[in-house]
C-alpha positions as CSV (number, residue, x, y, z in Angstrom):
1,M,-0.1,-0.2,-0.1
2,R,2.9,2.2,0.9
3,K,4.4,1.7,-2.6
4,R,1.2,2.6,-4.5
5,S,0.8,5.8,-2.5
6,Y,4.1,6.7,-3.1
7,S,3.7,6.0,-6.8
8,L,0.6,8.2,-7.0
9,L,2.5,10.8,-5.2
10,L,5.6,10.5,-7.5
11,A,2.8,10.4,-10.8
12,S,1.2,13.5,-9.4
13,M,4.4,15.6,-9.0
14,L,5.6,14.8,-12.8
15,L,2.2,15.6,-13.9
16,L,2.4,18.9,-12.3
17,M,5.8,19.9,-13.4
18,A,4.9,18.8,-16.9
19,C,2.1,21.0,-16.8
20,G,2.9,23.5,-14.7
21,S,1.6,24.7,-11.2
22,E,-0.9,27.3,-12.7
23,P,-4.0,26.3,-14.2
24,Q,-4.0,25.4,-17.7
25,E,-6.0,28.0,-19.8
26,G,-9.4,27.0,-19.7
27,Y,-9.1,24.8,-16.6
28,A,-12.2,25.4,-14.2
29,Q,-13.4,27.7,-16.5
30,L,-17.2,28.8,-15.7
31,D,-18.9,29.8,-18.8
32,T,-22.7,30.7,-19.0
33,S,-24.3,31.0,-22.2
34,L,-26.8,33.5,-22.8
35,A,-28.0,31.6,-25.9
36,D,-28.8,28.5,-23.9
37,Q,-31.2,30.9,-21.9
38,F,-32.5,32.5,-24.9
39,S,-36.0,31.0,-24.2
40,E,-36.2,32.4,-20.8
41,A,-35.4,35.8,-22.0
42,V,-38.0,38.4,-22.4
43,W,-37.8,40.0,-25.8
44,Y,-38.9,43.3,-26.7
45,A,-39.2,46.5,-29.2
46,E,-40.7,49.6,-29.2
47,L,-44.5,48.2,-29.5
48,G,-44.0,45.6,-27.0
49,E,-42.8,42.2,-25.9
50,D,-42.5,39.5,-28.5
51,L,-40.5,36.6,-29.2
52,S,-41.2,35.9,-32.9
53,F,-38.2,38.5,-33.9
54,A,-35.7,36.3,-31.5
55,S,-34.4,33.0,-32.1
56,R,-31.8,30.6,-30.9
57,G,-29.4,29.9,-33.7
58,D,-27.0,26.9,-33.9
59,G,-24.7,26.6,-37.2
60,V,-25.6,29.7,-38.2
61,R,-23.0,31.4,-40.8
62,A,-22.3,34.8,-40.2
63,E,-20.7,37.5,-42.2
64,D,-17.2,36.4,-41.6
65,G,-17.9,33.3,-43.8
66,A,-17.7,30.6,-40.7
67,F,-20.7,28.9,-38.9
68,H,-21.1,29.7,-35.3
69,A,-23.1,27.8,-32.6
70,N,-24.6,29.1,-29.7
71,S,-26.0,32.5,-31.6
72,I,-29.0,34.6,-31.0
73,W,-30.7,35.6,-34.5
74,L,-32.8,38.7,-34.1
75,T,-34.9,39.8,-37.4
76,T,-35.6,43.7,-36.9
77,P,-39.4,44.3,-36.9
78,Q,-40.9,45.6,-39.9
79,D,-43.5,48.0,-37.6
80,G,-40.9,50.9,-37.3
81,S,-39.0,49.8,-34.3
82,T,-35.6,51.1,-33.8
83,Y,-34.5,48.6,-31.2
84,I,-34.7,44.9,-30.2
85,N,-33.7,44.2,-26.4
86,G,-33.4,40.9,-24.7
87,V,-33.5,41.2,-20.8
88,F,-32.0,38.2,-18.8
89,Y,-31.8,37.2,-15.0
90,V,-28.5,35.6,-14.7
91,D,-26.2,34.8,-11.5
92,V,-22.3,36.2,-12.2
93,P,-20.0,33.8,-10.8
94,D,-18.8,34.7,-7.5
95,E,-15.1,34.5,-9.0
96,E,-12.2,37.0,-8.9
97,S,-12.7,37.8,-12.6
98,A,-16.2,37.7,-14.3
99,V,-16.6,38.8,-17.8
100,F,-19.5,39.1,-20.6
101,Y,-18.2,38.4,-24.0
102,S,-20.1,38.1,-27.4
103,S,-19.3,38.4,-31.2
104,V,-22.0,40.8,-32.8
105,G,-22.4,41.2,-36.4
106,F,-24.7,40.2,-39.3
107,P,-25.7,36.8,-41.2
108,E,-23.8,35.8,-44.3
109,S,-24.8,38.0,-47.4
110,M,-26.4,40.7,-45.2
111,A,-26.2,44.3,-46.4
112,G,-27.4,47.4,-44.9
113,D,-26.2,51.2,-45.3
114,E,-26.7,51.8,-41.5
115,A,-24.2,51.1,-38.3
116,V,-26.2,48.9,-35.5
117,S,-25.1,49.8,-32.0
118,F,-24.7,46.4,-29.7
119,Q,-24.9,47.2,-25.9
120,L,-24.8,45.0,-23.0
121,L,-26.9,47.0,-20.1
122,V,-27.1,46.1,-16.9
123,Q,-30.4,47.0,-14.5
124,E,-29.3,49.0,-11.1
125,E,-32.8,49.9,-9.5
126,D,-34.4,52.0,-12.0
127,Q,-31.0,52.8,-13.9
128,F,-29.5,51.1,-17.0
129,P,-26.0,52.0,-17.3
130,S,-24.2,50.5,-20.5
131,L,-21.3,48.5,-19.7
132,A,-20.3,48.0,-23.3
133,R,-21.2,49.4,-26.6
134,I,-20.1,48.8,-30.1
135,E,-21.1,50.0,-33.6
136,G,-21.3,47.4,-36.2
137,A,-21.8,47.2,-39.9
138,A,-22.4,44.7,-42.3
139,D,-18.7,44.7,-43.6
140,G,-17.6,40.8,-43.7
141,H,-16.3,40.2,-40.1
142,L,-17.9,40.1,-36.5
143,D,-17.0,42.8,-33.8
144,E,-16.3,42.0,-30.4
145,L,-18.2,43.3,-27.3
146,Q,-16.6,42.5,-23.9
147,A,-17.8,43.7,-20.3
148,D,-16.1,43.5,-17.1
149,L,-18.6,42.1,-14.5
150,S,-16.7,41.6,-11.5
151,A,-18.8,44.5,-9.8
152,Y,-21.5,42.1,-10.0
153,R,-19.9,38.9,-8.9
154,G,-21.8,36.7,-6.9
155,R,-24.9,38.4,-7.4
156,S,-28.0,38.0,-9.5
157,V,-28.4,40.7,-12.1
158,V,-30.5,41.9,-15.0
159,L,-28.5,41.9,-18.1
160,I,-29.9,43.4,-21.3
161,L,-28.7,42.6,-24.8
162,A,-29.5,46.0,-26.7
163,S,-29.4,46.5,-30.3
164,S,-30.5,49.5,-31.7
165,W,-30.6,51.4,-35.1
166,E,-31.5,54.9,-36.6
167,S,-33.8,53.9,-39.5
168,S,-35.2,51.4,-41.9
169,T,-32.1,51.1,-43.6
170,A,-30.6,48.9,-41.1
171,P,-29.8,45.3,-42.0
172,S,-32.8,43.0,-41.6
173,D,-31.0,40.1,-39.5
174,L,-28.7,40.6,-36.6
175,L,-26.7,38.3,-34.6
176,W,-25.1,37.9,-31.1
177,V,-22.7,35.0,-31.6
178,N,-22.0,33.1,-28.5
179,P,-23.0,35.4,-25.8
180,T,-21.3,34.1,-22.5
181,I,-20.4,34.9,-19.0
182,S,-17.2,33.4,-17.8
183,N,-14.6,33.7,-15.3
184,S,-12.1,34.1,-17.6
185,L,-11.2,36.6,-20.8
186,R,-11.5,34.7,-24.1
């Protein structure tokens, strides 16, 4: 028994030496996919709440030509609305680092004359401060949106994926690709 314990200890030490004492990238990474919670979110535009203009997309081909899983596909309403918001009730990990990230953009072959604003908002009582914002246009590549959520770690919060545009010349379809809350940067 003693010889087996020594062998296990030696094997563990060799493994640590080979891998290093620091956790490897991705080790114990905690990810929460908002795309997985898509159907639990509340989706609304100017004329009210409606799930019909939001759908879960798996295997979506985006403007960058690649297929992406864990996406949220938004179809802009034809009622004159200039925004779509998705409201998510989430628990931010109680970790030293808490980060939201998502690629944003448009489906393949989408064109539009106008940029779309993609924002991550958080509800703080009756205020909705923007944690991150990026303007994106249908230009053949996805943009990256990232926000530090460390101030909210260990708390349940309301996060809003907000997409807005100025007029009817905006692309008719928008993508949030792999919107995720993680304890590590991507």
